[in-house]
C-alpha positions as CSV (number, residue, x, y, z in Angstrom):
1,M,-142.1,-39.1,38.4
2,T,-145.7,-39.2,38.8
3,E,-148.1,-41.6,40.4
4,T,-149.8,-44.3,38.2
5,K,-153.5,-43.0,38.3
6,Q,-154.7,-44.1,35.2
7,N,-154.4,-47.4,32.9
8,V,-153.1,-45.9,29.7
9,P,-150.0,-46.6,27.5
10,R,-147.1,-44.9,29.3
11,G,-143.7,-43.5,28.0
12,V,-142.2,-40.2,28.1
13,R,-139.2,-40.6,25.5
14,P,-140.3,-39.2,22.1
15,N,-140.4,-41.8,19.0
16,I,-140.3,-44.7,21.1
17,P,-143.4,-46.9,21.5
18,K,-145.2,-46.5,24.8
19,R,-145.7,-49.6,27.3
20,P,-149.2,-50.7,26.6
21,A,-152.2,-50.5,29.1
22,M,-152.7,-53.2,31.3
23,D,-155.4,-56.0,31.4
24,E,-158.5,-54.2,33.4
25,D,-158.8,-57.0,36.0
26,A,-154.9,-56.7,36.6
27,W,-155.3,-53.0,36.8
28,E,-157.9,-53.0,39.4
29,K,-155.9,-55.2,41.6
30,I,-152.9,-53.0,41.3
31,K,-155.1,-50.1,42.2
32,A,-156.4,-51.8,45.4
33,E,-152.7,-52.5,46.3
34,Q,-151.5,-49.2,45.6
35,E,-154.2,-47.8,47.8
36,K,-153.1,-49.8,50.7
37,M,-149.5,-48.4,50.0
38,K,-150.8,-45.0,51.1
39,E,-150.9,-46.3,54.9
40,R,-147.6,-47.4,55.2
41,E,-144.6,-44.9,56.0
42,F,-141.3,-44.5,54.8
43,V,-138.6,-44.5,57.7
44,R,-135.2,-42.9,57.8
45,F,-132.5,-43.2,60.6
46,S,-129.9,-40.3,59.7
47,V,-126.7,-40.5,61.8
48,F,-124.8,-37.3,61.9
49,K,-121.1,-36.4,62.7
50,V,-120.1,-32.9,63.6
51,D,-116.7,-31.3,62.2
52,P,-114.8,-30.6,65.2
53,A,-114.1,-27.2,63.5
54,W,-117.7,-26.4,64.3
55,R,-116.9,-26.6,68.3
56,R,-114.2,-23.8,67.6
57,L,-116.7,-21.2,66.5
58,S,-117.6,-18.4,69.0
59,V,-120.7,-19.4,71.4
60,E,-122.8,-16.8,69.5
61,E,-122.5,-18.4,66.1
62,R,-123.1,-22.0,67.5
63,T,-126.1,-20.7,69.0
64,T,-127.6,-19.3,66.0
65,H,-126.8,-22.6,64.1
66,K,-128.5,-24.5,66.7
67,E,-131.6,-22.2,66.6
68,E,-131.9,-22.4,63.0
69,F,-131.4,-26.2,62.8
70,E,-134.1,-26.5,65.7
71,S,-136.5,-24.3,63.8
72,V,-136.3,-26.3,60.6
73,V,-137.2,-29.7,62.7
74,A,-140.0,-27.8,64.6
75,A,-141.7,-26.6,61.3
76,R,-142.1,-30.0,60.1
77,V,-143.1,-32.0,63.3
78,R,-146.7,-31.7,62.8
79,E,-146.4,-33.2,59.2
80,M,-144.2,-36.0,59.9
81,M,-142.5,-37.7,62.8
82,I,-139.1,-36.5,64.1
83,Y,-137.2,-37.7,67.1
84,S,-133.7,-36.8,68.2
85,Y,-131.3,-39.0,70.0
86,S,-127.7,-38.1,71.4
87,L,-125.1,-40.5,70.5
88,V,-122.2,-38.6,72.4
89,G,-120.6,-40.9,74.8
90,T,-122.1,-44.0,73.0
91,R,-120.3,-43.8,69.8
92,G,-117.2,-42.6,68.3
93,D,-118.0,-42.0,64.7
94,A,-121.2,-40.2,65.2
95,D,-122.8,-37.4,67.6
96,F,-126.6,-37.7,67.0
97,L,-129.3,-39.6,65.3
98,L,-132.7,-38.4,63.9
99,W,-135.5,-41.2,63.6
100,Q,-138.0,-39.9,61.0
101,A,-141.3,-41.2,59.6
102,A,-143.7,-40.0,56.9
103,R,-146.2,-41.3,54.7
104,N,-144.8,-39.2,51.8
105,I,-141.3,-39.8,50.9
106,G,-140.9,-36.1,49.6
107,Q,-141.4,-35.0,53.2
108,I,-138.1,-36.8,54.3
109,H,-136.4,-35.6,51.2
110,D,-137.5,-31.9,52.2
111,L,-136.3,-32.2,55.7
112,A,-132.9,-33.4,54.4
113,A,-132.5,-30.6,52.0
114,A,-133.6,-28.1,54.5
115,L,-131.2,-29.3,57.0
116,N,-128.4,-29.1,54.4
117,Q,-128.9,-25.4,53.7
118,T,-128.5,-24.5,57.6
119,G,-125.3,-23.1,58.8
120,L,-125.0,-26.3,61.0
121,G,-125.5,-28.4,57.9
122,G,-122.1,-27.1,56.3
123,Y,-120.4,-28.9,59.4
124,L,-122.5,-32.0,59.3
125,S,-121.4,-35.3,57.6
126,L,-123.9,-38.2,57.2
127,A,-121.9,-40.9,59.0
128,H,-124.6,-43.6,58.4
129,S,-128.1,-43.5,56.8
130,F,-130.7,-46.3,57.0
131,F,-133.8,-46.1,54.8
132,A,-136.7,-48.2,55.0
133,M,-140.7,-48.9,55.0
134,T,-143.1,-50.2,57.4
135,K,-145.0,-53.4,56.4
136,R,-147.1,-56.1,57.8
137,S,-144.8,-59.2,58.6
138,I,-145.1,-62.3,56.5
139,Y,-144.8,-64.2,59.7
140,L,-147.6,-65.2,62.0
141,N,-147.4,-64.0,65.6
142,R,-149.1,-66.4,67.9
143,Y,-149.2,-64.0,70.7
144,E,-151.2,-61.6,68.4
145,E,-153.5,-64.2,67.4
146,E,-154.5,-65.1,70.8
147,Y,-154.7,-61.6,71.9
148,I,-157.2,-60.7,69.1
149,K,-159.3,-64.1,69.6
150,T,-159.9,-62.7,73.2
151,Y,-160.1,-59.1,73.0
152,G,-160.5,-58.4,69.2
153,G,-159.0,-55.1,67.9
154,A,-157.5,-56.7,64.4
155,E,-158.1,-53.5,62.6
156,V,-156.1,-51.4,64.9
157,L,-153.5,-53.8,65.3
158,D,-153.0,-54.0,61.7
159,S,-152.7,-50.2,61.3
160,A,-150.1,-50.3,64.2
161,R,-147.9,-52.5,62.1
162,V,-147.7,-49.8,59.1
163,A,-147.3,-46.8,61.3
164,I,-144.5,-45.9,63.6
165,N,-145.5,-44.9,67.1
166,P,-142.7,-44.7,69.6
167,Q,-143.2,-45.3,73.2
168,G,-141.1,-42.7,74.3
169,S,-138.4,-44.6,76.0
170,E,-135.3,-43.0,77.3
171,Y,-133.0,-45.2,75.1
172,L,-133.2,-46.2,71.4
173,F,-131.0,-49.1,70.2
174,V,-130.8,-49.4,66.2
175,Y,-129.1,-51.6,63.9
176,P,-129.3,-52.5,60.1
177,M,-129.4,-56.3,59.3
178,A,-129.8,-58.9,56.4
179,K,-130.4,-62.5,56.2
180,I,-128.0,-64.9,54.5
181,R,-129.6,-66.2,51.3
182,D,-129.9,-70.0,52.7
183,W,-132.8,-68.4,54.8
184,Y,-134.9,-67.6,51.9
185,K,-134.3,-71.1,50.4
186,L,-135.9,-72.5,53.5
187,P,-139.7,-73.6,53.3
188,H,-142.0,-70.9,54.7
189,E,-143.1,-73.5,57.5
190,D,-139.4,-74.0,58.7
191,R,-138.9,-70.1,58.8
192,Q,-142.2,-69.6,60.6
193,R,-141.1,-72.4,63.1
194,M,-137.9,-70.5,63.8
195,M,-139.7,-67.3,64.0
196,D,-142.0,-68.5,66.5
197,E,-139.1,-69.3,68.7
198,H,-137.6,-65.8,67.8
199,I,-141.2,-64.2,68.9
200,R,-141.4,-66.3,72.1
201,V,-137.8,-65.3,73.3
202,G,-138.9,-61.7,72.7
203,H,-142.0,-61.7,74.7
204,Q,-140.0,-62.5,77.8
205,W,-138.9,-58.8,77.6
206,P,-142.3,-57.1,77.1
207,D,-140.5,-53.8,78.6
208,V,-138.4,-53.5,75.4
209,K,-140.3,-52.6,72.3
210,L,-139.3,-53.7,68.9
211,N,-139.9,-51.4,65.7
212,T,-139.1,-53.3,62.6
213,T,-139.0,-51.7,59.2
214,Y,-138.1,-53.2,55.7
215,S,-135.6,-52.1,53.1
216,Y,-135.6,-54.7,50.3
217,G,-134.2,-52.9,47.2
218,L,-134.5,-49.3,49.2
219,D,-131.1,-49.5,50.7
220,D,-128.2,-51.9,51.5
221,Q,-129.7,-53.9,54.2
222,E,-132.8,-56.0,54.3
223,F,-134.3,-54.6,57.9
224,V,-133.6,-51.7,60.2
225,V,-134.7,-52.8,63.6
226,A,-135.2,-50.0,66.4
227,F,-135.7,-51.1,70.0
228,E,-137.1,-48.7,72.7
229,S,-136.3,-49.4,76.5
230,D,-135.7,-47.3,79.6
231,H,-133.1,-50.0,80.6
232,P,-130.3,-50.7,78.6
233,G,-129.3,-53.9,80.5
234,R,-132.7,-55.2,79.4
235,F,-132.1,-54.7,76.0
236,L,-128.6,-56.3,76.1
237,D,-130.0,-59.3,77.9
238,L,-132.6,-59.7,75.3
239,L,-130.2,-59.5,72.3
240,M,-127.8,-62.2,74.0
241,A,-131.2,-64.5,74.5
242,L,-132.0,-63.9,70.8
243,R,-128.4,-65.0,69.6
244,L,-129.2,-68.4,71.0
245,T,-132.1,-68.9,68.7
246,E,-132.1,-70.9,65.7
247,A,-133.0,-68.1,63.2
248,S,-129.8,-66.1,64.6
249,A,-127.7,-68.6,62.6
250,Y,-129.0,-67.3,59.3
251,T,-128.0,-63.6,60.0
252,L,-125.6,-62.1,57.4
253,F,-125.0,-58.8,59.4
254,D,-126.4,-56.6,62.1
255,V,-124.0,-53.9,62.5
256,P,-123.5,-51.0,63.1
257,A,-125.3,-50.6,66.2
258,F,-126.3,-47.5,68.0
259,T,-127.5,-46.5,71.3
260,G,-129.2,-43.2,71.4
261,L,-130.2,-41.1,74.6
262,A,-133.7,-39.6,73.9
263,R,-133.2,-35.8,74.1
264,S,-135.0,-32.6,72.6
265,M,-133.3,-31.4,69.3
266,R,-131.8,-28.4,71.4
267,D,-130.7,-30.6,74.1
268,T,-129.1,-33.1,71.5
269,L,-127.3,-30.3,69.8
270,D,-126.1,-28.9,73.1
271,S,-124.6,-32.3,73.8
272,V,-122.3,-31.9,70.8
273,G,-120.9,-28.5,71.6
């Protein structure tokens, strides 16, 4: 598929009328919105399980596989974000997780394709995969408003909402989630009121950073949330407090949940076998 750059009739099948060009005013608005999209990032959480047969290979062969896999990742880290996390000891159905972000969806595709072609790739299964994008929340954050009034920096803060910037914590906590349909039937004012409470509770744990990405129509969930912290207990206490908020009653699902230990790509692979 090609990017829509010109306001011309479109259609690729022969002998079928093309879709007509748009009204010029509408086209100008669309182009402006498309330009904004270029600042947003595609995000993927790939959760891998290693076939136990791989551990029975010789040390030399496993080392070769690790070096090849690591080199594929290293070749792309200047073009896109890739962070690795070990799930050994925290999940029974998976071994490691890759958190990826890129402005070009093709980069995420090409990384997945390259990893599939490695020696280790032949022993990997994708236990879980969550795909999403960044976007500015439709709900106001009163804390951000107060901060901007005092210190300024609205443009920088807006950019931070559409680009993933991990804080380098020791642990990553990830889960997909969706709201029940009744949530969307509520007036925006009611949802904003409940989100005010949700945000207020979250700000009581400033050492736990939240990264929210959106999956509407892109994947099975509506959101993927990724929390960063150096203290698992702080994250656990935050989640317990959020369960008590009014908005929590409108959650359809928020599992499976993953606790990842931040490790280099090589250390992550070494933990697997």
